[in-house]
Each structure stands twice: as structure tokens, then as C-alpha cells.
C-alpha positions as CSV (number, residue, x, y, z in Angstrom):
1,M,-22.3,103.4,122.4
2,A,-23.3,106.4,120.4
3,I,-26.7,104.8,119.5
4,L,-27.4,104.6,123.2
5,R,-26.4,108.0,124.0
6,W,-28.7,109.3,120.9
7,Y,-31.3,106.8,122.1
8,L,-31.5,109.0,125.5
9,L,-31.3,112.1,124.2
10,S,-34.0,111.8,121.4
11,S,-36.2,109.8,124.5
12,V,-35.5,113.3,126.4
13,L,-36.5,115.6,123.5
14,R,-39.5,113.7,122.6
15,T,-41.0,114.0,126.3
16,A,-40.0,117.4,126.5
17,G,-41.0,118.4,123.0
18,I,-44.4,116.9,124.2
19,T,-44.6,118.5,127.4
20,L,-43.4,122.0,126.1
21,G,-46.4,122.3,123.8
22,L,-49.0,121.4,126.8
23,L,-47.2,123.3,129.4
24,T,-47.0,126.4,127.2
25,F,-50.6,126.0,126.1
26,V,-52.0,125.9,129.4
27,L,-50.2,128.8,130.8
28,V,-50.7,131.1,128.0
29,V,-54.6,130.1,128.1
30,G,-54.6,130.6,131.8
31,N,-53.2,134.0,131.2
32,V,-55.8,135.1,128.8
33,M,-58.6,133.9,131.0
34,T,-57.6,135.7,134.1
35,R,-56.1,138.9,132.2
36,F,-58.2,139.1,129.1
37,F,-61.3,137.3,129.6
38,H,-63.4,140.4,129.2
39,L,-62.1,141.1,125.6
40,L,-62.4,137.0,125.1
41,V,-66.1,137.3,125.4
42,S,-66.9,140.7,123.9
43,S,-68.1,140.3,120.3
44,E,-66.4,143.1,119.1
45,V,-63.0,142.5,119.7
46,P,-61.8,140.8,116.7
47,L,-60.0,137.6,116.2
48,W,-56.5,139.0,115.2
49,Y,-56.5,141.0,118.1
50,M,-57.1,137.8,120.3
51,L,-54.5,136.1,118.5
52,E,-51.7,138.6,118.6
53,I,-52.3,138.4,122.6
54,F,-51.8,134.7,122.5
55,L,-49.1,134.8,120.5
56,L,-47.3,137.6,122.5
57,L,-47.7,135.8,126.2
58,I,-45.6,132.9,124.7
59,P,-41.9,134.1,125.0
60,F,-42.7,134.9,128.5
61,S,-44.1,131.3,129.1
62,L,-41.3,129.4,127.9
63,I,-39.4,131.1,130.2
64,F,-40.9,128.6,132.6
65,T,-42.0,125.8,130.7
66,I,-38.4,125.2,128.8
67,P,-36.8,124.2,131.9
68,W,-39.8,122.4,133.6
69,S,-40.4,120.5,130.0
70,L,-36.7,119.1,129.7
71,L,-36.5,118.2,133.2
72,T,-39.7,116.3,132.8
73,G,-38.4,114.5,130.0
74,I,-35.1,113.7,132.1
75,M,-37.2,112.3,134.7
76,I,-39.2,110.1,132.6
77,A,-36.9,108.8,130.0
78,L,-34.0,108.2,132.6
79,G,-36.7,106.7,135.2
80,R,-37.5,104.1,132.5
81,M,-34.1,103.2,132.1
82,S,-33.6,103.0,135.4
83,S,-36.6,100.6,135.8
84,D,-35.6,98.3,132.9
85,S,-32.1,97.8,134.3
86,E,-30.8,99.6,131.2
87,L,-28.5,101.8,132.8
88,V,-27.0,98.8,135.0
89,A,-26.3,97.0,131.9
90,A,-24.4,100.2,130.3
91,R,-22.3,100.7,133.3
92,A,-21.4,96.9,133.1
93,A,-20.5,97.6,129.6
94,G,-18.1,100.2,130.9
95,I,-20.2,103.3,130.1
96,S,-20.4,105.9,133.0
97,L,-23.2,108.0,133.7
98,A,-21.5,111.2,132.9
99,W,-20.7,110.1,129.5
100,L,-24.0,108.7,128.3
101,T,-25.9,112.0,129.8
102,A,-23.3,114.5,128.4
103,P,-25.4,115.1,125.2
104,V,-28.6,115.9,127.4
105,V,-26.4,118.2,129.5
106,L,-25.0,120.1,126.5
107,T,-28.9,120.3,125.1
108,A,-29.9,121.8,128.6
109,A,-26.9,124.4,128.3
110,G,-28.4,125.1,124.7
111,A,-31.9,125.7,126.2
112,S,-30.2,128.0,128.6
113,G,-29.2,129.8,125.9
114,I,-32.6,130.2,124.9
115,C,-34.0,131.2,127.7
116,L,-31.6,134.0,128.4
117,L,-32.5,135.3,124.5
118,M,-36.3,135.3,125.9
119,S,-35.7,136.8,129.2
120,T,-33.2,139.7,128.1
121,T,-34.8,140.3,124.9
122,V,-37.9,138.8,123.1
123,A,-39.9,138.4,126.5
124,P,-39.4,142.2,127.2
125,W,-40.4,143.1,124.0
126,A,-43.7,141.1,123.9
127,D,-44.5,142.4,127.3
128,A,-43.9,145.9,126.2
129,R,-46.1,145.3,122.9
130,L,-49.0,143.5,124.9
131,R,-49.1,146.9,127.3
132,L,-49.7,148.6,124.0
133,M,-52.6,146.4,122.8
134,G,-55.2,148.6,124.4
135,L,-54.0,151.4,122.4
136,T,-54.3,149.2,119.1
137,L,-57.7,148.3,119.8
138,A,-58.5,152.0,120.1
139,E,-57.3,152.9,116.7
140,R,-58.4,149.9,115.0
141,T,-61.8,149.1,116.3
142,P,-62.6,152.0,118.9
143,T,-66.3,150.5,119.5
144,A,-64.7,147.5,121.2
145,M,-63.5,150.1,124.1
146,F,-67.0,150.8,124.8
147,E,-68.7,148.0,127.3
148,P,-72.4,148.6,128.8
149,G,-72.8,149.2,132.2
150,Q,-68.8,149.6,132.9
151,V,-67.0,152.5,133.3
152,L,-64.4,153.4,130.7
153,S,-61.4,154.8,132.7
154,V,-58.3,154.1,130.4
155,F,-58.0,157.7,128.9
156,P,-56.3,160.1,131.1
157,G,-58.4,162.8,132.2
158,L,-61.7,160.8,131.2
159,R,-64.3,158.4,132.4
160,I,-67.3,157.4,130.3
161,W,-70.3,155.0,130.8
162,V,-72.7,153.8,128.3
163,E,-76.0,151.7,129.0
164,E,-76.4,150.2,125.7
165,K,-74.6,149.7,123.0
166,Q,-75.6,148.6,119.0
167,G,-72.3,148.4,117.2
168,P,-71.2,151.9,116.8
169,H,-74.2,153.7,118.4
170,L,-74.5,154.1,121.9
171,R,-77.8,154.8,124.3
172,N,-77.7,156.9,127.6
173,V,-74.0,158.2,127.4
174,H,-71.9,159.6,130.3
175,V,-68.9,161.3,130.2
176,W,-67.1,163.0,133.0
177,E,-63.9,165.1,132.4
178,L,-61.7,165.2,135.1
179,G,-59.0,168.1,136.5
180,P,-55.4,167.6,137.9
181,D,-56.6,166.3,141.1
182,D,-59.2,163.7,139.2
183,R,-62.1,165.6,140.3
184,V,-65.0,166.2,137.8
185,V,-64.9,169.5,136.1
186,R,-67.3,168.8,133.4
187,S,-69.8,166.4,133.0
188,L,-72.2,165.6,129.9
189,R,-75.0,163.5,129.4
190,A,-76.3,162.4,126.0
191,L,-79.4,160.4,124.9
192,R,-76.9,158.9,122.1
193,A,-73.8,158.9,120.5
194,V,-71.9,157.4,117.5
195,V,-68.3,156.2,117.9
196,E,-66.1,156.3,115.1
197,A,-61.8,156.7,114.5
198,D,-60.5,160.4,114.0
199,A,-59.8,161.0,110.3
200,S,-56.1,161.7,111.4
201,G,-55.8,158.1,113.0
202,E,-54.7,159.5,116.8
203,G,-58.1,159.4,118.3
204,I,-61.4,158.5,118.6
205,L,-64.4,160.7,117.6
206,L,-67.6,160.5,119.8
207,S,-70.5,162.3,118.5
208,L,-73.2,163.4,121.0
209,H,-76.3,163.9,120.4
210,G,-79.2,165.4,123.0
211,V,-76.5,166.8,125.2
212,R,-76.7,168.1,128.5
213,V,-73.6,169.8,130.2
214,D,-73.0,170.5,133.2
215,E,-69.8,172.7,134.2
216,R,-68.1,173.6,137.4
217,D,-66.3,176.7,137.9
218,K,-62.6,176.8,137.1
219,N,-61.3,179.1,139.8
220,Q,-63.6,177.0,142.5
221,P,-64.4,173.4,141.0
222,R,-65.2,172.3,144.7
223,D,-67.8,174.8,145.2
224,V,-71.5,173.0,143.8
225,T,-73.3,176.2,144.4
226,L,-71.1,177.4,141.1
227,I,-72.1,174.7,138.9
228,N,-73.1,176.3,135.6
229,A,-75.8,173.5,135.2
230,G,-78.2,172.2,132.3
231,T,-76.6,173.4,129.0
232,R,-77.9,171.9,126.3
233,F,-76.9,171.1,122.7
234,E,-78.4,169.2,119.9
235,E,-75.0,167.7,118.8
236,A,-71.5,167.8,120.8
237,P,-68.3,166.1,119.3
238,V,-65.7,164.7,122.0
239,R,-62.4,164.0,120.5
240,I,-60.4,161.8,122.5
241,P,-57.0,161.9,121.8
242,L,-54.8,158.7,121.6
243,E,-51.2,160.5,122.6
244,P,-52.0,160.9,126.2
245,L,-52.6,157.3,126.8
246,R,-49.6,156.5,124.6
247,D,-47.5,158.7,126.9
248,Q,-49.3,157.1,130.1
249,M,-48.4,153.5,129.1
250,E,-45.1,154.7,128.3
251,E,-44.6,156.3,131.9
252,R,-45.9,153.2,133.2
253,R,-43.5,150.5,131.6
254,G,-42.2,148.5,134.3
255,L,-38.8,146.7,134.6
256,S,-40.1,143.4,133.1
257,S,-40.9,145.1,129.7
258,L,-37.6,146.7,129.4
259,R,-34.8,144.7,127.4
260,L,-31.4,144.1,129.4
261,D,-29.6,147.1,127.4
262,E,-32.3,149.5,128.6
263,L,-32.0,148.4,132.2
264,I,-28.2,148.7,132.0
265,G,-28.7,152.3,130.4
266,R,-31.0,153.3,133.4
267,V,-28.4,152.1,136.0
268,F,-26.0,154.3,134.2
269,L,-28.5,157.2,134.1
270,G,-29.1,156.8,137.6
271,R,-25.8,157.1,139.0
272,T,-26.1,160.9,137.6
273,A,-29.6,161.0,139.4
274,A,-29.7,162.3,143.2
275,D,-27.6,160.4,145.9
276,N,-30.4,158.2,147.3
277,F,-31.4,156.6,144.1
278,N,-31.9,153.1,144.9
279,F,-29.9,150.5,142.3
280,A,-31.0,147.6,144.0
281,P,-34.5,146.8,142.1
282,M,-32.9,147.2,138.5
283,L,-29.7,145.5,139.4
284,T,-31.9,142.4,140.6
285,E,-33.8,142.6,137.8
286,I,-30.8,142.1,135.4
287,Q,-29.1,139.3,137.8
288,K,-32.5,137.5,137.9
289,R,-32.8,137.1,134.1
290,V,-29.5,136.0,133.6
291,A,-29.7,133.6,136.8
292,A,-33.1,132.4,135.8
293,S,-31.9,131.3,132.2
294,L,-29.8,129.1,133.8
295,G,-32.9,127.0,134.8
296,P,-32.4,124.5,131.9
297,L,-29.1,123.4,133.0
298,T,-29.6,123.5,136.9
299,L,-32.6,121.4,136.8
300,A,-31.0,119.0,134.6
301,L,-28.2,118.7,137.1
302,V,-30.3,117.9,139.7
303,G,-32.9,115.6,137.5
304,I,-30.4,113.2,136.2
305,P,-29.1,111.7,139.0
306,L,-32.7,111.8,141.0
307,A,-34.0,110.0,137.8
308,V,-31.3,107.3,138.2
309,H,-32.2,106.5,141.7
310,S,-35.8,106.9,141.5
311,H,-36.2,103.7,139.4
312,R,-39.8,104.5,138.5
313,R,-40.9,104.2,134.9
314,E,-44.5,105.7,135.5
315,T,-45.1,109.0,133.5
316,S,-47.0,110.5,136.3
317,V,-44.3,109.9,139.1
318,G,-41.8,111.5,136.8
319,F,-44.2,114.4,136.1
320,A,-45.0,114.8,139.7
321,L,-41.0,115.0,140.5
322,S,-40.2,117.1,138.0
323,F,-43.2,120.1,139.1
324,A,-41.9,119.7,142.9
325,I,-38.5,120.2,141.7
326,S,-39.1,123.1,139.6
327,F,-41.7,124.5,142.0
328,G,-39.0,124.3,144.7
329,Y,-36.5,126.4,142.3
330,Y,-38.9,128.8,141.2
331,F,-40.1,129.5,144.5
332,L,-36.3,130.3,146.0
333,I,-36.2,132.8,143.0
334,V,-39.2,134.5,143.6
335,F,-38.2,134.7,147.7
336,A,-35.0,136.1,146.7
337,E,-36.6,138.7,144.6
338,S,-38.9,139.8,147.3
339,F,-35.9,141.8,148.9
340,K,-35.2,143.5,145.9
341,E,-36.1,146.8,147.7
342,H,-33.4,146.3,150.2
343,G,-29.9,146.9,149.0
344,A,-28.5,146.5,152.5
345,I,-28.7,142.6,151.8
346,F,-27.4,143.0,148.2
347,P,-30.6,141.2,146.5
348,E,-28.7,141.1,143.5
349,L,-26.3,138.6,144.7
350,L,-28.8,136.6,146.6
351,I,-31.0,136.0,143.6
352,W,-28.0,133.4,142.3
353,S,-28.7,131.4,145.6
354,P,-31.2,128.9,143.8
355,N,-28.7,128.3,141.2
356,L,-26.0,127.7,143.7
357,V,-28.1,125.5,145.9
358,F,-29.2,123.0,142.9
359,Q,-26.3,123.2,141.0
360,S,-24.2,122.0,144.2
361,L,-26.6,119.4,145.3
362,G,-26.9,118.1,141.4
363,V,-22.9,117.7,141.3
364,Y,-23.2,116.2,144.6
365,L,-25.7,113.7,143.8
366,F,-23.9,113.2,140.4
367,W,-20.8,112.1,142.2
368,R,-22.7,109.7,144.3
369,S,-24.2,108.3,141.4
370,S,-20.9,107.7,139.7
371,R,-19.3,106.2,143.0
372,S,-22.5,104.0,143.6
């Protein structure tokens, strides 16, 4: 009897492992192509940089691909056993479905633990690190930040446009310095420039040559008649500090890049803030991470009885069924999360509804399969 249980578990894990590799690769490559395609086609971006981006996208992808892959393994392995009447023979020998699939359910529970670790610690760390990758690129390979014909706007208070680039040498460079209201207060135009890392390692040095400076009046910057135009310099260094960029990235950290302990800390800090502080988004994010981590266990409870009743051995059918179930499950989670700003309907509790619905359905189908 133990051999049969090991045979089922090994079949599920083998299929799930192959599916996990394929799905994770496709999801990561899709993210790279949609979010970092401009870096991928740039000859200035080093290989290590793109490899690090690729690796940092994996933890977040695993939160979704682990449950889907395990469900695919269950649908295909149990579907084949059901189609070949192996489950009928097992029941004739007195082996119940619950006893036979117990190792699979325990494996799903272990996979849920891995997803919990990913969603609460590893994925937020990777997301925060991913947001700082632009800063890393500016520190190590500053020339990769400048793309001909595109306005560089990542540095606070600056806009830079370059017509042509050959290595660290730029031609026809425009630099606009912005005021507090994001209006131009000074513009510099240079025939050529050289880009290099600052000696301190905390900035980028832009050495401009053949420079013309147009500067607005400090007291009345909107009055174009007061512009001090046409001041020329043979050479003018412009230092771009990276500390404001680092501070800006830290301020713009979303809830997705905060670890679970950081989210809980913000909730407690919010209690001392204004009376109208909205706790719902943070509470919903906390509950979502825990609820979504139960995906492998929830989908396994639904997938096992459905695979038994499907009686289909085709891999395509098992994959299609697993996709439909996974899509429905995560669609409900996303739908519940969309109410996170509406604290009156308790979205932090509503986010548990997909697990409640699918687990109740799974227990019912398990019960029917055991009686049939």
C-alpha cells in the first residue's frame, strides 16, 4: 500500500516540478520583457545587471507558480490513474481516497509554508531590491542611464536629453534644472559631454563642454522677460547626487515591498497618527499574504476530487483544468483586494473568501468521492 502512495506522490511531484520550471521561466521572462525591455536591448547594460533582475523576479513568481504547478501535477497524475481504472482497483483493495492522497495533501501544506515565507519575507525583499536596481546601475555603470533621444527623468529635480552617445561621450546635451513646482529654473545646452562616476561613489559627474546657460530669475521664475540668457562657458561640471534618488525611492516604497513585520509596524504606528488614518489597505495586504499562501493546500483540496471524476489522461486536459481553477481562485483574490480602500466592508476579512469558497467546495467533493 505504501508503494502505491509513493507512486502517486512521485508522479505528482515529477509533473509539478517540470511545470514549475516552465511557468516560472515564462512569468519571469514576461516581466523582464514588459518592464525592463529598454534595458535588455541596451548595449551599455552589463550582463550581471540583467541576471540579477531575472533572479529577483523569481520569488514573486513562485507565489503563483507553486500552487498552479502542484495543481497541474495533481490533475494530470490522478487523471491518468482514474482513466486507467487504477483508483477503482485501489478502492476494491480497501484503500480509501483520503488515505491514498494524504501524502499529496501534506506536500501541499508544506508548499503553502514555502509560499508564506516567500510572500512575507523573500518576495518583499526582492521587490525592494528591484526598485533600487536603477540606483545600482547609476553607481556602477552611469553611461547606461543615458539613452539617445529619450528624456532622462529618474533624478529628482533634473531632466536630461542627449542626441547621440558613443560610450561615455555624449553630444548635443540638454540639462534642465527644476524648481519645487517642477518648472524649469535653469537650462544648460552643451555641444558635448563626458559621463563618469563621481570619485566619492555617491553621484554621477557630467562634464559639459561648449556650454550655454539660460537662467530664470529666482524671485519671479515665471517671467520670461527676466531670463538671463546666453551665458557661455567653455566647460561646466554638473554633479548629479544619488542620495535624493535613494530617498525618493524609499519614500515611494509600496506595500508590496514591505516585509510582514514592517507592515505590522506601520499599523501600530498608524494608531498614534491622525484619527482618520485608513488601516484597511495595510490590514488587507497582511491578510492577503497569509491567505494567498494557502493556495497550494486550497487548490489541492479542490483538484484531487476533480481529477478523480475527470477520467481524462490527456496532459492538455489536466493543464487546462488546472489553469481554469487557478485563474478562478486568483481572480477572486484580486477582486476581494480591490475593496481594500473601503474599510466599512472589512476587506481584510473579505480577502479570505476565496479560500473559504474553494476549501468548502474541496471538502464537499472529497466527501462525495469517498462515498461514491
